[in-house]
FISEKE-961634 format. One record per residue (C-alpha): x negated, y negated, z negated. Coordinates in steps of 0.02 Angstrom, whole numbers, plus 50000, padded with zeros to 5 digits. Each point is the difference from the previous one (the first is absolute). Last residue first. Example, Ala and Ser with C-alpha at 12.3 -4.5 7.8 and 13.67 -1.06 7.14 Angstrom:
# residues 2
493165005349643
500695017249967
# end
This chain:
# residues 1141
506435286151692
499384991350156
498855009050112
498224995350035
499325015049974
500965008650128
501545011049990
500235017450046
501675008150002
499765017050057
500775004550159
501855005050055
499874985550144
501674989849960
500235008249813
498444992049934
499145012749886
499725004049796
499375016649997
498084997250004
500444984349901
500845009549866
498925013649978
498384988850014
500664988349842
499365009349861
498605010350047
499414985350109
499974990249847
499075010549889
498795002850154
499694981050030
499754998249811
498645013550001
499174991750167
499504985949892
500854982049946
498924986649964
500234990049875
499334980649992
501724990849961
499995010949840
500945017549997
501194998449847
500184982349991
499944993350193
501045015750048
501494991449871
499694984750058
500345004050189
499344988550122
498605011750041
501175014450010
500414999650189
498654993450087
498705009249901
500905015950009
499824998750183
498324994050025
499505016049893
501315011650117
499014993450170
498565010649970
501155014749990
500804997650171
501844997850004
501095011750108
501015010549856
499704987249867
501074986350094
501004996349853
499265006249832
499254984049940
501854994449968
500395014749913
499014994449869
498985015349933
498124990349916
500455010449808
500004989949842
499765014549858
501385011149909
501634996650071
499485003750178
498895014349962
501225012049924
501724992849999
499854990950185
498755013850068
501325013049921
501794990550059
498874999050190
499405019450001
501845004249958
500964990750128
498605008350124
500345018049932
501745000050005
500144991650186
499035013550053
499684993250186
499495011550171
498454998550050
498824999549860
499054986449970
497985002149969
499204982449947
498344991950087
499384981949976
499734995650173
498624995350110
500085016050081
501855002550019
501415005749889
501775001650044
500395004450168
499435019549965
501515001049863
501064997450111
501564996449909
501865004549951
501414993649886
500344983650071
499854985149944
501034985050098
499524981150060
501244986950046
499634982750042
501274986450045
499144983650079
500464981249993
499725001249810
498124997750025
498245008650005
500415012149864
501615005950107
501424999549893
500465018049926
500705016250043
499445015849932
500525017150032
499845016949926
500015017850039
500555014349906
499705017850040
501195013050074
499855017049998
499295004249845
501144986349919
499854981949942
500984990649897
499164999249810
498085004150056
500104990350173
500944987749938
498674995149832
498634999350141
500914989650107
500484988649860
498154996949953
499404998650189
501314984550023
499314994649831
498155000150071
500664993150161
500784984949923
498564997549879
498844999650146
501164983550062
501284999250144
500674982750019
501604996649909
501985004950034
499615017149897
500525017650083
499615018449938
500825013950101
499875017049927
500305011650135
500925017449989
500964996950149
502005002249938
499234995749841
499354982750024
499174992749840
499734986249926
499045004749841
500384994049827
498505008849897
499475008449835
498445008049942
500215010149829
498435003749944
499055017249952
499075001150170
501504995750112
501915000649935
501234996450101
501244983850018
500994996450197
501124986449984
500845001250186
500334984050103
501005001250160
499284994850186
501274999150158
498855000050157
498194995750047
500944989150149
500884990149864
498314997149916
499184994650161
501584987650019
499834994249840
498234993950010
500364990250165
501444993149895
499024995049867
498774990650145
501544990650060
500564995749820
498314993649946
499974987850173
501564993849945
499344996849804
498434991450061
501134986950087
501154999049860
498764994749877
499164988950106
501734992150032
499604991049852
499995000849810
498655013349982
500635016349921
499915003949829
501014987249949
501235010749887
501284992650120
499005005050141
499495018649930
502035002649944
500574994550169
498865014450065
500755012049879
501854993550057
499625001950169
499275016049999
501585007550093
500415019049967
499915015450124
499005008349847
498615003950139
500044983250070
500264991149833
498285011949927
499064993850127
500464980849980
499625003649832
498265005450013
499554988450146
500534985549889
499005007549832
498485002550105
500194982750068
500244993849817
498155008249941
499214994650157
500284981149975
501494990950099
499584982650074
500004980849954
499975005749797
500414985049881
498384992049973
499534997549812
499585016849988
499955009949829
498845017249982
500255009849852
498395008649987
499735019049998
498325001349979
499555017750073
498605010249873
501395010949887
499055012549903
501055010549891
498755011850016
501095017950071
501394992050082
499174981850080
498295003450029
500495017550056
501354994350112
498834986850062
498625010150048
501145013350072
500754988550136
501155004950115
499795019149924
500824995449838
501194987850056
500745015150113
499615011149869
501084989449887
501254999150134
500335017250020
500924999149820
499515010749858
501075009149869
500115000349844
498505006449887
498494993050081
498575012749979
498584993449927
498754988950098
498285005950031
498744995349827
499084984150076
498524994850110
499694982050004
499164994550168
499694983349917
497945002250013
498994983650005
498065001450031
499474986149873
499884982150067
498594990049979
500314988349860
500484982150067
501725006849966
499914998849796
499014986749994
501334988850085
501095006649841
498664997549881
499784981250044
498244995849923
499094997750167
498055000850000
498784987749966
498605008749939
500415012550078
500925006150167
501725001149974
500594987750150
499065008250096
501045016749991
501544988750088
501395000449902
500164980549994
499925000550176
499144987450125
498615001949907
499254983649926
498354990650087
499234991749851
498864987450084
498175001949977
499785008450155
500274982250081
498745001850135
499274983849943
499635008049849
499654988649846
498494991449992
500554985549863
499954984350109
500295005250159
501185013849979
500754994449862
500524984350103
500595009650130
501105008849883
500574986049929
500594991250198
500575015150031
501404999549847
500344982350055
500585006350184
500935013049940
499725018350030
499845008950189
500945015950020
498985014150084
501065012350074
500605016949894
501704999050155
501145001549880
499434993749827
499054988650081
498174997049911
499554986949896
501484994949887
499354986349875
499265000849822
499004988049895
499475004849827
498954985949902
499355006649839
499604993749850
500534980349964
500814997850164
500534980650016
498784994850100
500205012850132
501974995349984
499724981950011
499255003650171
501375010350043
501304986249968
499054986550082
500065010950152
501995002149951
500164981349989
499144995950167
501375013350102
501304993749912
499654981350025
500154985249868
499444982450015
499214993349854
498574989750096
500924995150163
500285010650183
500354988350171
501865001050018
501135010450124
500025014249863
500644987849876
501314994550134
500675016249959
501345001550154
499455017250081
500305009449840
498485005149918
499515018749997
498315000249888
499055016350001
499215011249857
498315001149979
500225015349996
501205011650105
499194997050170
498535009849955
500425011649852
499434995749807
501535009249943
499485000049834
498964990949882
499345007749842
499354989049851
499415007849842
499244990549839
501594985750028
499614983450046
501704990250058
499894991250143
501974997450024
499874982050094
500465008950158
500945016749991
499285015950065
501675011349952
499885008649850
499515017749917
499524999149813
499575014549906
500675002449844
500164987149851
501294987250080
498954990250108
501304995050126
501585009649986
501074982750055
499224983150022
499955001750192
501645004750020
499875000350211
501194990950068
501175010850123
501404998349868
500264982150053
499835001350204
501335016049998
501274989949884
499924987750115
500035006550159
501785009949945
500594983949927
499754992450163
500875016250093
501474997949863
500364981950070
499874985549889
501404987449980
499384983249982
499854991749792
498034994250040
499534989049875
498255005150005
499725001249794
501685009850011
499325009250155
498595007749874
500895001249853
501425013450070
498575008550096
499045001549867
501285006949908
500235014550143
498325004449970
499994999349806
501475012450016
499045012250126
498484998949891
501005005249851
500825015550081
498065005750061
499354998049833
501405008949932
499825014550100
499055011549887
501494999949893
501405004350102
500624987350113
502074999450056
500204998050168
501274997150125
501374989449934
498864990049887
498804996950145
501224992550103
500794990349861
498504991149966
499634998350183
501764991949999
499894988549861
498264991650067
500654999850186
501414991249928
498754987549924
498964997550148
501494999450119
501035012550073
499905008950196
501115015350000
499175014350089
499505006549837
501645003749953
500375013250154
498675009849946
500314996649832
501685010450006
499135014750110
498795002349875
501314999849847
500985013750108
498515008450027
499655002249818
501685002749935
500075014850150
498445008649900
500614998249867
501965006250023
498875015750062
499005002349859
501815001349897
500535012950120
498575009549955
500935003449830
500805014850101
499745002750187
499414991850138
499515008750148
501745002950085
499984989750139
501344992850094
499964998650186
500994986050056
501284999550151
501305000449885
499665013449905
498755013650053
499275008849839
498675008349927
499945011149837
500444994949840
501684987549982
500564986250051
499434985549859
498145004550027
500245002050208
500624981949965
498634991849923
498595008950111
501114995950137
499884981549933
498465001249961
499405004050190
501074985850102
499544986849872
498235004050005
500014999750183
499545015150142
501634999250077
501074984349959
500234995350189
499394986050117
501104994750121
499264981550058
498285004849972
498464989649931
499115012749919
499724989349846
501764991050018
501165017150032
498775008049845
500554987449879
501965000350043
500065017949998
499115003649826
498394998249924
499125006250136
498715013050001
499705018950014
501505008149899
500135019650065
501005004849853
498875015349963
498624988150004
500754987649888
500575012949869
498415006549993
498944986649978
501174995549853
499855016849913
498034997650032
500224982549922
500985004949846
498315007349922
499394981649964
501654993549923
501294989850054
500874990349858
500454983150134
499034986549911
498825013249937
499475007450170
499964982750081
498474994149883
499205018050002
499984997050197
500155016250088
501664995750055
499604986550077
498765010050114
501515011350042
500914983850070
498714997550117
499635018850058
502174999550031
499514984150124
501064983849945
499764994350164
499454984449921
500344983550095
500984992949831
499285012249905
498134993150037
500154987549835
500255013749894
498275005150031
499344986449897
500885010649843
499155016150052
498284990550016
500044993449828
500775015949912
498505009050094
498654988549909
498234999650059
500194994350177
501344986349973
498904996049836
498434995550105
498785006249897
498684991249951
499235008849837
499955019249989
499485007549860
498985016949953
499485013649906
498655011950066
500805019050057
498945015249930
500535015450089
501405008849929
499965011449851
499794984749867
501594993450062
499814981750002
501474989949953
500804988950104
500454984549915
498344992950047
500235001650196
498935013450075
498775000450114
499965010450176
501764999350054
500504984349922
498344989750097
500655009250162
501624989950003
499324984249919
498505001650161
500964990350143
500854988849867
498674993549954
499314991150138
498184993350007
499465011849866
499534998349812
499495012049878
499344992949835
499225011149858
499504995649805
501715002249937
499895018350049
498425003649874
498254999550022
499065004049839
499825018350032
499064995350157
499355017350106
501735007649967
500894982950048
499004997150142
500435020150072
501914994849972
500014983650102
498995008150136
501435015250029
501224986049989
499264990050129
499945014650123
501715004949959
500544981050042
499134997650157
500385018050060
501934992749990
499434984850091
499375009350137
498405008050074
498894993949874
498414988549991
499134997449827
498714985549974
499305001149815
499044985249924
499585002949839
499385016350030
498104997750032
499004997650158
498364988950001
498955004850141
498164996050026
499494980049933
501294989649981
500034982350089
499574986749885
498674992250121
501374999350131
499524995450185
500815014850082
501584994249894
501195012649923
499524994249827
500914984050038
499664989249830
501514986049952
499625004949829
501645006749945
500325009450157
498285008549957
500535004649835
501645005650049
498925009950141
498975005249844
501445004149898
500625014050110
498305005850056
499695004449811
498684995549883
498435007949966
498934999250164
500874985150037
499374993149867
497944997850054
500734992350178
501144987649902
498684992649907
500714982149949
501745009249987
501464984949981
500884998549844
501915002150012
500764985250011
500904990049862
500164983150084
500494983049910
500264987250151
500764982549968
500964991750145
500054985850123
500705009950131
499035005050182
499195014849946
501725007449954
500764999050177
498365007850067
500245013349893
501885003350022
499184999950214
498805013449933
501345011649909
500865002050174
498365002850090
499495013949895
499925014950093
498784995050135
498584988849907
500255010749818
499765014050089
498564995850120
499074990949852
499014985850070
498065004250052
500865004650176
500454979849999
498224994450021
500014990550157
498935000350149
501185012850087
501574988549973
499144985150048
499335009250178
501885002550031
500644981449982
499974997450186
501355009450051
500875014649897
499015005749837
501384988149884
501105011650030
498905017949950
499804988649848
501714996849951
500685018750017
498205007449930
500694988449825
499264983449961
499174992749862
500174984549955
501065000749837
498895010749916
499364991649857
499135012649879
500955012049864
500965009750110
501585009349978
501284984749937
501395005349902
500364981849944
500714993649811
500704983650039
500194990749852
500944981150013
499794988849865
501244986449992
500374982050089
498594997750128
500015019950009
501674998650080
499234994750158
499315016350013
501375010149965
501084990850148
498445001850118
499765017849972
502145001050051
499584989950144
498415011250069
501215016049982
499005010249856
498785015050000
499125009949900
500854997249815
499795012249887
500544989749878
500824981650002
500184990549816
500794982849977
499374990849829
500674986949886
501805000950117
500754983850107
501204990049909
498954988849901
499274996250208
501604991750038
499684982450058
498405003550077
500775017050052
501254989050106
499485002850175
499115015649971
501665007649934
501034993350169
498675008050109
500205016549909
501724997550017
500264996450180
498965016450046
501045008649889
501704997850076
501404989349944
502014999250040
500344997449816
501335013449961
501905004550070
499174994650166
500364986350143
498855005650144
498974983450085
498365008649963
500645015250076
500554991250136
498284992050029
499115016549983
501055006850143
499484984150106
498085004449970
500625017350059
500564995350146
498544987650033
498605013749956
500815012450119
499824989850139
498264996549984
499264986250068
498574998149876
499885010249854
499914990749830
498324999649930
500214986049881
498744985350092
500945005350138
501674997349964
499464983749916
499324994250156
501805003050071
500784986949884
500985002149882
501724988849950
501045011550084
499195016149934
500174997149832
500765016449906
499125007450164
498334994049948
500205004049806
500325021550050
498584996350101
498774993249862
500735013349889
499075013850121
499425013949892
501235003449856
501584988750081
499655008450179
499885017449937
501594997249919
500734994150160
499345013850089
500855014049867
501654990250039
499894999950189
499855019449993
501335001249905
500954987250089
499645011050167
500855015549896
501594991049960
500214992150180
499775017850048
501155007549888
501314986050045
499905003650183
500315017549992
501394999649896
500774986650096
499895010550182
499414991050136
498204993049950
499294983049931
498355005749911
498544995850133
501164987850082
500144987549867
498064998949974
499524995850163
501504986249997
499544992749857
499024985950051
501634993250105
500854996849833
501745010150028
499745016449883
499164987349877
501664991149985
501165012050017
499685010449844
499185019050021
498364996349967
500224989749878
500805012349894
498675012150032
498634987149945
500954998049853
500265020349956
498025002550043
499544983849898
500645010149851
499275015249984
498224992550085
500134988349866
500414980050045
501414999949891
498745000149857
500825008149831
499924989449838
500604986350101
498934983449984
500584983149981
501065003049850
498825012249917
498544985149989
498704992850113
498515007449896
500995015949923
500845003950166
498294997550107
499165013349873
501205013450016
499774997650197
498025000049992
500125015649882
501235010550129
498874994750153
498445004749897
500715016849954
500414998649793
499355011949852
500574996649833
498955003549853
500504999549832
499495019549955
498475013650044
499655009149838
498375007649950
498924983950046
498755009950121
501245013650064
501684990149985
499114986450112
499385013850127
501805005950009
500874984950010
498584994050133
500415016250102
501944998150022
499774980950066
498655006650109
501355012450069
501564989050000
498754988450106
499334982250056
499664994349816
500594984849916
499525000549798
501404991949880
499634999249812
501605004349893
500514985249867
500185009849824
498274995249944
500034981150067
498384995850097
498214995549972
499335011250142
498175006049937
500775020149999
500514997050181
498384997650050
499515013349931
501205011050062
499874993550179
497795002550007
500355016749925
501345004550151
498764991850126
498455012149952
501305015150010
500494992750189
498385001350065
499054990850136
500264985549896
500594981250019
500564989449867
500724982250063
500224985849903
501064985750066
499844987849848
499754984350130
499594983849898
500814984250099
498904984750028
500455003050179
499225017549988
498945003649854
498395009950007
500025019549989
498765010249895
499555016250063
500095015649877
499215016349980
500235015749930
# end
């Protein structure tokens, strides 16, 4: 330790002691030693000034570790400490408990001034008035409040960093232009003029408390301190401070004339480094005539990491050097023989020693340059494709570290990143929270806690509460209401169970509820004069409720289609849903009424109680909501703000309050700590990992407002900038890591795999390691992580991944054979309808999977759309065509059916529906004319025994023509042709005689559109010579049809083979086989079945059909397609490969 003497200043001894150290542990030891020496009352707590809650927590844990217990210590931020000190010195009557110039209070004070006539009529305020005053009152008040929020933050910065500006504005009338130049105020600035006037109005405001601000109090304390020095504490402790505003440092320094001030300062370098310059600064001086002086300088011997990253700390270091103080240092010893020690020490410790001793090992002229390459695992640089892969790679790395170092615990690891919200979901997916138990059969998951979360993102209850403020402008989309129903607090309040959501979703789908609370809401949101209630919540829920009262069938009453879907006890569930919607609609109206802050407090509590009943897991979120509401009332009271506030302003206030990270929660709780990179929290850990070191993401950028006078003025010691803070934070991270520094960035684009650059600060460290420690310049030391976690490269020892599931996927896939063979199906005892055969031959793989294996691969998802229908979907169109045809054949009117569809919400609520239905009526009329020309049709029920089963069918038949006439008001598909074929075979067995066989006619819409009708016939004879060609699979067909043999063959194929194993007998593959070359069959299988989930499951995506498949298909379908003819030319019906199914 080193102690420097300090001479008296103006006859007054300065009791200002600075304790610099490169290690926070040393500073803590010094602090505890000094605290023990203080003579004070035993029960009186000692106050320590710190800059962050995280540092406070670490200091308490450190004291408990050293002394066995941590107690009787109070921690405060510097600004809070100065305020409390001012109250003690000046008196509680002169200084209120809370500052009326705190940002939360100042915002409302400024809002009141911006809205007052005196400010609006001032000539200097014209610019700012034009910004916020708009046409709509709500829009104007919101803009004014948002502007006031920005100004409140800005004035708070002025009070901290430029109190002389505040003093100048207070005495501007008597001040000179020379005074303005001396304090650095921008000259001839329009922004400065209206801000000065605004500040003067703030100073004149009459408040419920004394109108005093921190800069004023500091001046008053210093003016009267000689007479009231007995009111000062005996000791003032500032711990872990690496930056203070210049006025604050000067305040503590002047207090040191009367009391002992102890400043424990984290200083990365033991040498004087106040005059070193960054590369950027040196580049500036290289211009003009000074370039030779720069070339001749010896700055290359200065450590570049400290010079480039330490500018923020250097300014504070400079400010400290200008003060009169004692210094008691506690630095690590500087190694005297670095070349020898480098062979035994880690690279991380050597880099820290380089910074500590101010030496530049990367310099070409360095005498301490390492011989050869010094590379180990103390500094690890990893590159990934995405944030998720960064987290996964880190998890595997940490597991290996824990295996190799048994003394390492999760509390020894800190993981930081520029924005924790971007990583939090992935952390929860890879790591585990303390309350999640580790299943021994699962892959190991390390415990963690996540600090600095934004409560708006972390707590669903808070997000749902804030979403309520969008209700006045909400369309009440069905998906948004369902999201509310999934919230535990809403379920608890209204009595919903999680299983009830499936029932409710089905109701909403059947009731065609899409958006709109009621007709009034729909009219307002759609800007329509004559909007109907269709698709709204009120319309749909009334139909469900009345349908429950009416009966168990769909009923049309008074222009409403009543739905019978609510039965028994489910009526209670419907009532709960209606209750929720009624409350949402009611509060949607109530929210629009302006209220005072006290009125909003009462209403917001009522709003929360009416819609939420938090469960145990949501109690913290509920408390946060109550606290923020209370803080609104406290802030407006201090501001003397009694005007009514619009709901948009309250919404903006709440969004801002809940978007502030909670820096004190979940930090250092005994697990691996994840947090954002926060200044003033450089706490030592054995392992420190930094994620997200991407170019453009870190250092983070400042986004100052255009009227920020600090950005227009010159920089001073103690001034802060986001970018400089981040650079210094990275330097402190290097210094704070005790064993390992793990640095990660996204080095490859996840879509294109193109290289992405790391952050500039990481590049500077990499350059130093390459130049000073021989790390290869081609960057082979970077651990490039594979794109996917199941890549085989992730499981190569010695650093293989621990994830069992990804490992299973990484192994070479074994030859999968899902072509399961079973015993053939037993003969059904009941009659089998031919539709069973139609479904089998339409998709034999699906039938086999579902009926023999109970395998259902389709994902049946309930799809609820927020948008009402604007055109007819295919299913509704098919129903309409079918009903139109039925009404023509029955000589009935389709009006009731169409009215039901319209009143049920199945049709667009516009003239589009009428236009499309008229077009369909024309199409069906044409279709009906074709049927009429075919003659009268009767439906015969036919039943017969085939291969031991009773086969039944309802066959549309014309006895006089001995003809089957199958029709369907839809496009012709392969299964329609196969259905006609089965009916043809059964009819020939049942109706035909030796002299007059039965023929068949199929009437459908054309596969190419509904504007044409296509007819196909099946004859009983065929020219066998035309069946085969040299490039086709051959099959022998008899000239005359043996219907019974063909039907038995189809039934036997189904029973003996199709029910026992997966086969490729899809009827869609058979269309066009009569003239399709064998080589094109393979392409057709791929095109037709590639999207078939059952084909992929049984055969795999790489399956190639062979000639045996084609021969089987030909033997089944050739008898059909060689007899299926177009009646216009009496030729076999051939379709090209591109025909639709």
